C-alpha positions as CSV (number, residue, x, y, z in Angstrom):
1,X,1.7,-42.0,12.8
2,X,0.4,-45.4,11.7
3,X,-3.4,-45.1,11.2
4,X,-5.3,-46.8,14.2
5,X,-7.1,-50.1,12.9
6,X,-10.6,-50.8,13.4
7,X,-9.8,-53.1,16.6
8,X,-7.8,-50.7,18.4
9,X,-10.6,-48.4,17.7
10,X,-13.3,-50.4,19.3
11,X,-13.6,-51.5,23.1
12,X,-15.2,-54.8,22.7
13,X,-17.5,-54.2,26.2
14,X,-18.8,-51.3,24.3
15,X,-19.8,-53.3,21.7
16,X,-23.4,-55.6,22.3
17,X,-22.8,-58.9,23.6
18,X,-23.0,-61.6,21.1
19,X,-25.7,-64.7,21.3
20,X,-24.3,-67.8,22.3
21,X,-23.0,-69.8,19.3
22,X,-25.8,-72.3,18.7
23,X,-23.8,-75.3,16.8
24,X,-20.1,-75.7,18.1
25,X,-20.1,-79.4,17.9
26,X,-22.0,-82.1,15.7
27,X,-21.5,-86.0,16.8
28,X,-19.2,-88.0,14.3
29,X,-17.4,-84.9,13.5
30,X,-14.5,-86.8,11.7
31,X,-11.7,-84.9,13.8
32,X,-9.4,-86.0,16.5
33,X,-10.7,-85.4,20.1
34,X,-8.0,-82.6,20.4
35,X,-8.4,-81.0,17.0
36,X,-12.5,-81.1,17.8
37,X,-11.8,-79.6,21.2
38,X,-9.7,-76.9,19.3
39,X,-11.5,-75.8,16.7
40,X,-14.9,-75.9,19.2
41,X,-12.9,-73.7,21.4
42,X,-11.7,-71.2,19.4
43,X,-12.8,-71.2,15.3
44,X,-16.2,-72.2,15.5
45,X,-17.3,-68.9,17.3
46,X,-17.3,-67.8,13.3
47,X,-16.7,-70.8,11.6
48,X,-20.0,-72.6,12.4
49,X,-23.7,-72.7,10.5
50,X,-24.9,-69.9,10.1
51,X,-21.1,-68.2,10.0
52,X,-20.5,-65.4,11.8
53,X,-18.3,-62.6,11.3
54,X,-17.8,-63.5,7.7
55,X,-16.4,-66.7,8.3
56,X,-16.5,-67.9,4.5
57,X,-17.2,-71.5,5.4
58,X,-18.4,-73.7,8.4
59,X,-15.2,-76.5,9.9
60,X,-17.8,-78.6,11.7
61,X,-17.2,-81.8,10.0
62,X,-14.0,-83.0,8.6
63,X,-15.5,-82.8,5.3
64,X,-15.9,-79.7,5.0
65,X,-11.9,-79.4,5.3
66,X,-11.8,-81.3,2.2
67,X,-14.0,-78.7,0.0
68,X,-12.3,-76.5,-2.1
69,X,-12.2,-72.7,-1.8
70,X,-10.1,-70.5,-4.3
71,X,-9.1,-73.9,-5.8
72,X,-7.4,-74.6,-2.7
73,X,-8.3,-77.3,0.2
74,X,-9.7,-76.1,3.5
75,X,-7.6,-78.0,5.7
76,X,-4.4,-76.4,3.4
77,X,-6.0,-73.0,4.0
78,X,-6.4,-73.7,7.8
79,X,-2.8,-74.2,7.7
80,X,-1.9,-71.4,6.5
81,X,-3.9,-69.1,8.5
82,X,-2.9,-70.5,11.6
83,X,0.8,-70.0,11.0
84,X,0.7,-66.8,9.2
85,X,-1.1,-65.8,12.7
86,X,-4.1,-64.5,10.8
87,X,-6.4,-66.9,12.4
88,X,-8.2,-66.4,14.7
89,X,-8.6,-62.3,13.6
90,X,-8.8,-60.2,15.8
91,X,-11.8,-58.4,15.2
92,X,-14.0,-56.5,17.5
93,X,-16.7,-58.7,19.0
94,X,-17.8,-58.8,22.4
95,X,-17.2,-61.0,23.9
96,X,-13.6,-60.6,22.9
97,X,-11.8,-63.2,20.1
98,X,-9.3,-65.4,21.6
99,X,-6.1,-66.5,20.4
100,X,-5.1,-70.0,20.3
101,X,-3.3,-71.2,23.2
102,X,0.0,-72.5,22.4
103,X,-1.7,-76.1,23.1
104,X,-4.5,-75.4,20.7
105,X,-1.9,-74.4,17.9
106,X,0.2,-76.6,18.1
107,X,-2.4,-79.6,18.1
108,X,-4.0,-77.7,15.1
109,X,-0.5,-77.4,13.0
110,X,0.5,-80.9,13.9
111,X,-2.7,-82.6,12.4
112,X,-2.5,-80.0,9.7
113,X,0.7,-81.0,9.2
114,X,0.3,-84.6,8.8
115,X,-2.3,-83.7,6.0
116,X,-5.5,-83.2,8.2
117,X,-6.6,-87.2,8.2
118,X,-10.2,-88.3,9.3
119,X,-10.4,-89.3,13.1
120,X,-13.0,-90.7,15.3
121,X,-13.7,-89.1,18.7
122,X,-16.4,-91.1,20.8
């Protein structure tokens, strides 16, 4: 029998409710609109400033995806994490962390697969 993970032991409803995230978007982020929308909907709950749940970097601007983490650009790490299904992380949280929808996943992977080009969103 496999030991239970922390996410299986805790019922998210039993955890204290998190305060709302204060910084979910910034003007002129450099992301295409659909990418910015997906990041806002699912990623910036943790990848914001200040970071939450141990997120190692913010994803508020395109420039942040060009930063290096462990000698690899963040946008490359994003693609690996999304393809591998490790993001968004399923951690105990209230409200629960939501998975990417099929559309959000497609938007992000399409953009990342093209080298994560700078875009604009009016």
